[in-house]
N, C-alpha and C positions, 0 to 999 in steps of 0.2 A: 521243435520240434515240429509245429504244425507244419509248417514249409517244408516239412522231411516228409511227409504223410501228404500231401498234398504230391511234389515232384514221386511220390512213391506212386501211385496209383495211377497218375498220368506216364510213369512209365511202365508202370503192368495194361496198361490199355491201349501206351503204342508195340507192346508188345504179341499182344492176343492183337489186334487187327496184323501185326506183321505177316500169324505166326497159320488164321486166318486167312489172309492172302497166297501165301505157297501150298498149304493145304486146295486151294481150293488148282487152280494152275496146274498143280507137281505133276505127274505121268503126262500130259498132255503130247512131250515132245519132246528133247532133250535140249533145249534155250533155258530150263530151268534148271538150277543147281540147286542145295540145301545142305545147309553143312551147319554141325556143332564143336563149338572151340571149344580153348584149352590154354591159355601162357600162365606166360611169369619168366620167373618167379623177381624181376627187381621195380619197383615201382612204387614212386617217394615223391614228394612235396621239397619243390625248388624255389631257392627263395636268394633274395641277398639278406646275407643276416656275420659280425662278426665273428657266431659261435658257426663249432667244429657244428657240421653236417653228420648222420650217417642215414645213407641211403636202405632203407629199411624194405624188404619182400613185400611180396604182394599177389595176387595170384587175378583173373580173367580169365570168366564160361560166359560166354553166348550162342547163338543162334545166324546166322547168317543165312539169303539171300542174294543168289544171282542169277542176272538175264543175259543170255549170249546173243552180243553184235552179230558172230560172227565164231566159226570156232576157235579162232584163239584170242578172239576180243571178250570181258564181258562187262557191265556194269551192277551192284547189288547194293545195301542195303542189311541190317543186324541191326541188333540191341544185343548187350552186353555186359555183365559189372562186372567192375572191377576197383579189389584195395590199392589204397595207396598207405604206407609207412615211412616215418619218420620219424627221428631221436636228436634233438638240440643241444647244443654241448657249451653253456660255458663257461669258462672259470671260475667267472667273478661279472658279476652286473650293475652296473646301480642306475640311480635313479633318488630327484626330488620336486619337491611339488606345492604350491599352495594349497596349504587344511587347515578346516577349524575346527579346534579341538569342544569337548562337553560343554564348556563353560563361554562360546563361545566368545574363547580369541584364536585372534586370525594366527597362523605359524607356520612354518615350513618344511613341512614333512619327508625326510630324507630317510633311505636303507641301501643295502650294502644287500648283494646276495652272492656266495661262492659254491663253486662245484655246482651250480645248476641246468640239471636234466627235464632237458622235457620231451615225449611222443605223444606223438600227434598224426589219427588214425584219421581214411577217409572214406567212402566206399559210396561210390557212382556207380548211375546204371546210365551208359556212354553210347549212342545212339550213328557208328560210325558208314557215312554214304561211300566206295571206294570205284577205282578202273581199277582189273587186272588183265595184266597179255604172260599168255602161258603159250611158250612151245608145242610144236604137233609129235607126237608119238604114245606109246603107254607113257617112259617117263617122262615127266616135261618141267622145267623150269616156269617158275610164275617169279612175276612183277605184276606188283599192288599198291597203288598209291591211294589217296584220299583224304577226310575231313572227320573230327569226331563231334559229333556234343552231346556236353555228358552234365547229368544234374543231381545232385547230389543226395542220397537217400540218407547218411545216415556218416556222426561226426565226432571225432573225441579226443582227450589230453589230456593226457597225466603228468607230477613233475614232479621232485626230489629238490631240497634243498641240502646242500649237508651244512650252510650253515647262513640264519639268516640275519644281520644285526637293523636297526630301525630307532632312529632319533625323531627330535621337537627341535628345530632352531624357533628363538624367539627371537628378535629381530630389538626389539619393542622394550628388552633387558636385556638382549647381547647373551644370549644361554644358548649350550645345547646341551636336551634332556635326553639320555641316554633309560630313565626307569620316571615312574613307576609302571613294570605291564599292563599296569587295570590301562592306560593311558594308551597303550598298543610300544609304548618303548621300549629294546629291552637284545637278548639278544635269547636264537631257538638254534637247534645244532638238530640237524636228520628231520628240515622239515619236509611231511607230504599230504600232497596234494591231491584228492582219491578225480574219481574218473568224471567229468567235466565234460558236455557237449560242447562243441566245435560247428560254429556253423559257417559252410563256404558259399557259395555262388556257382551257375551257370558258369562252364567251359568248354573251350572251342579245343578243335588239337588239329593238326596234321599227323598222319599217319602214314607209312610207309613196311611194307611187308616182302618179304623173299626169299626162293625157299625151292622145295623141290614137292611134285607132282605125282602120283605113283595113283594108276590106274589100278586095280583091284580085283575089276571082275565087269562086269557089262554094263552096272548102272554106281558104284563106285568108285572108291578113288580116299589115298591118304593122303595128307598133306603136311608136312614140316618143314617149318619156315622160321627164320630170325626176324623180330617188329621190333620198331623206333614209336613209340607215339609221342608229339611232342604240345605242351602247353601252349598257345597263344599269345592267354591271358592272364590277368592276375584273378585269384575266388578265393581274393579275405578280402574286402572290408574292412580296412582297421577302425577298430571306434574309437577312437582319437581321443574320446569324454574318459575311459579309461585306462588305468596303469598298472602293470606288473603288477604293484602290491600297493592296496587299495588302502585307502586309510577310509576305518568310516566311524563317526563318534557313537558318543554312548557317554552311559556311566562306566560302562567297562567299554571298553576299544576296542569292534574288530575289523579284524584284517582278512583283505579281501583277496586270492590270492588269479591272477587271472593266467590267457594262454602270453608266451611273449609272442605271435602273430600281434595283437593288438600293442602291443609294445612300437616303441619310435629305434628298437635294434634288429630290427625285420623288415621285408617291404619285401613286394613285387614276386605277390605264391603264384609260380607255377604248378603243374602233375606233367612229371613223365613216367612212361611207361616202357621196362623193356626188357626183350630175353627172346625165347622159344615158344612159337604157336603150335599148336600138333592142331589138325582139322581134320574129324571125317567129314567127307559131303558124299549127297548121292544128287547123279542125276540123271 
């Protein structure tokens, strides 16, 4: 959470500096364009997994400043908020690892989850850099391309498991225990894991946008286009010390449920966003 707060303050400072620069230069000549944009609806986490991934909806909202090098070519910078949402569905998922019980005896903890579903949500402040070309006229065609750097400001996951079966195999006795429940072994239906924090890393993306720009006055115009942002790097550094179902010994054993992104069943988490973007601009 501390990292999110620092990222949020940094992003807010960048937006404030951007606005100050734009407002200071705006209105001097027609080389400067300031715009407000919204976009969506598809924004999700994409990663390698055996699960069925359901791409969720997300939206973006932000500000953009462009400087025109010529009547048809401009470069720009901006700041935007972008949300991402993905559902991961596993029919069955299982694992086993070495553990120690409350009596200091070593054993192998085993688990099997049936119909596991996890919803993952992330919120990012993105800073896009772009170059744009547009045709002459009142109704223009435009193409923009560039790159984005993104800072996570929030993230969470929630999961449900239709059935979770846990057991302990003691090789020294050649026995597998499916009880008692206080030892952390047994079968449980309808397991629900409430909202937990999901910590993501900085994102680097390429971005492409194309569409129509309609001039509607001496200084204003409206953009309507299609866009695609594709992540270039893994934004989730898996914690290899965590297991999907974590056994914690005690007088009454506790089971901790971690995100599937910490498990070996997922890999290479990237951010993807695509859809339509609407912009209102003043130049």
